[in-house]
Residue, then its C-alpha position, 0 to 999 in steps of 0.5 A: x500539503x503538511x503542516x503550515x507554520x503560520x498556523x502555529x502561534x508563539x504562546x507556549x499552549x500553541x507550541x505545546x500543541x505542535x509538539x504533541x502533533x510532531x511527536x506522534x501523540x495526535x495518534x495520525x497513522x500511515x498505512x502503506x500498500x506495498x506493490x505500486x506504491x513503495x516499490x514498483x513491482x506491479x509491471x513485473x506482477x502483471x507479466x507473470x500473470x500473463x504468463x499464466x493466463x498464456x499457458x492455460x490459453x485463458x482470455x482475461x485482462x491481467x489487470x483483474x489482478x492488480x491490487x488484489x490477492x492472487x488466491x481471491x481472483x484465481x477462482x474467478x479466472x480459473x475456476x475448478x482449478x486447484x487455487x494454491x497449485x496455480x499460486x505455485x505455478x505463477x511464483x515459478x515464473x519469478x525467475x524468468x530473465x525477461x521480467x521488469x526490474x523491481x526498483x523502489x517508487x521514487x520518494x518512498x524511502x524518504x516519505x516513510x522516514x519522514x513519517x518515522x521522524x515525525x512521530x507517526x506509527x506506520x503499518x503496511x497492508x499488502x495483497x502479497x505474501x509475508x515473505x515477499x513483503x519482508x523482503x521488498x521492505x528490506x529492499x526499499x530500506x525502511x523495514x525497521x521503521x514499519x511496526x505492523x505488516x498485514x499481508x495476504x495470509x492474515x485476513x480471510x479476504x483481501x482488498x477491496x474488502x477493508x479487513x487488513x486495513x482495519x486489522x492493521x489500525x487495531x494492531x497500531x491502536x488507532x481508530x479508522x479515522x486516524x489513519x492515512x492511506x497510500x494506495x496505488x490500486x482501485x481495490x486498494x483504494x476502495x478498501x481504505x474508503x470502506x474502512x473509513x480512512x483518507x487516502x492518498x492515491x499514488x499514480x504509478x500503475x493507473x492514470x491520475x483521472x482513475x484514482x478519483x476515489x482517493x482524497x489526494x492523487x500524486x504522481x509518486x511520493x517525492x514531495x509529498x508531506x507528512x500529514x499530507x492533510x493540513 
């Protein structure tokens, strides 16, 4: 992964091209998912959705919510119910004492800083709401490095629809081929591929084999180089 120093020649023209790459003028962009990719919140989120399912006596695999906007999934699981009321209800469980702790994914902050130091623009594309995303980015310690945040309320349809990733690319002035996406969920990987982007799958919430749709799969973000595709 990353830049092979043996590919750089010692002539001035090659050094100039290398400098352009390091400054970000090759237009390579990094688009990160949030929950499960930069911060380990999926276990907590799934526990909250399970509480909602249990309260309403709904038998459903809670993983249907993974990587997707709640307001996209709720009508499928709770037909005929008030979507916004159920969304408020599930967020009401956020202070439950038995919920798993929220901690950054190993290597997350280091990788974001590495991308920023390289000069590449960084965006966040999340199925979560903006307030949640802003708080979690501060918790990871990288908020000031994220140029663009595309949250649940910014798109008409969430992942696996590619709209969020395409919007983030446009906001960064990049084409889909210029973007590398970091994702942990199957809907997220499907959305990124549908957008025409390369994907690094982060196996924090799924088995390595389950993320075969990604171009590269890593256990977490430790040791991931930028750019990840030489």
